[in-house]
N, C-alpha and C positions, 0 to 999 in steps of 0.2 A: 513762356513756353513757346517754342517754335511751331509746334503742331497746332496750337490754338490760333496763332497769328496766320499760319498758312491757310487754314480753313475759315478764318474770319469768325471764330467762336469767341464770345466774351466769357471770361472766367467769372463765375458767380462768387461774390465776396463771402457768402455764407460758407463756402467750402473751406476757406482759410480758417475761419472761426471754428468750424467743426473739426478740422484737422488738429488745431491747437488743443481743443477740448479732449480729443481722442488721445493725444500724447500725454496730457495731464492724467487722464483716467488710466492709461496703460502704465504710466510711471507710478501712480498710486497703488495699483495692483502689485507691481513688482516690489515696492517698498513694504507693503503690507505682508506679502508672502515672506520676504527675507526677514522682516522684524519678528514675525510669529515663529518662523523656523529657528532663527538664531536664539530667541528667548527660550523656546522650549528645549532646544538642544543644549544650550550652554547651562541653563539652570537644572534641567532634568538629567543630563548626562554627567554632571560634574561630581555627583556623589551617589553612592548606592541607595536603593530604595529604603533601606532601614534608617537612613539618616535624613530623610526628607522632612522639611518643615511644612506645616499645613496652615491654610487660610480658609476659614469657613468650611472646613472639612475636606477641602481639595488640596492636593499637593501644590506647592508654590508655583512650580513650572506650569501646571495645568491652569491654575487660577489666573496667572498673569498672561500666559500665551493664548488661552482658549476663551477666557471670559473678559479680561480687562482690555487686551489688545483690540479685539473686534469692536468693543464699545467705543474706544478712542478713535479708531478709524471710521466708525459709523458717524461720529461727530464731524470728522474731517470731510467725509462725503457730503453730509448735509450742508456744511459750510460752502463747499465747492459748488454744489447745485444751486443754493440760494443766493450766493454772493458773487461767484466768479463766472459761472457759465451763463451765457446769454440766451434769452428766449428769442427764438427766430420763427418767422413765418414759414410755412411750408408751401406757400403759394408759388406759382411759376415765377420765373425771372421777371423783373420789372420791364425790361426791354420787350419781352414777349407780350406782356399784358398791354403795354402801350400800343404795340403793333396791331393787336386784335381789336382794341377799342377804337382805333383810328379808321377801321374798315367799315 
């Protein structure tokens, strides 16, 4: 980035990691919303309420879209947080720490 070079600012590598994680989280939210809405709308609106089939006392569209889908995406979130996302220190930049220690 030109502005960083112009002012002599070093880019913190944690920002790149955090940006990628933010994009994954945002993408997951969009996929979750679209999946839930598509499942509820396609199954629930495809036939009149008199012809609904039921699972555990719930209409199929409700059971799949409101109970099963969130559980599946909860497992995906747990996987992302434990296996994909990186644990980062919130300490100041290393270059700033070195400068303060040297004084």
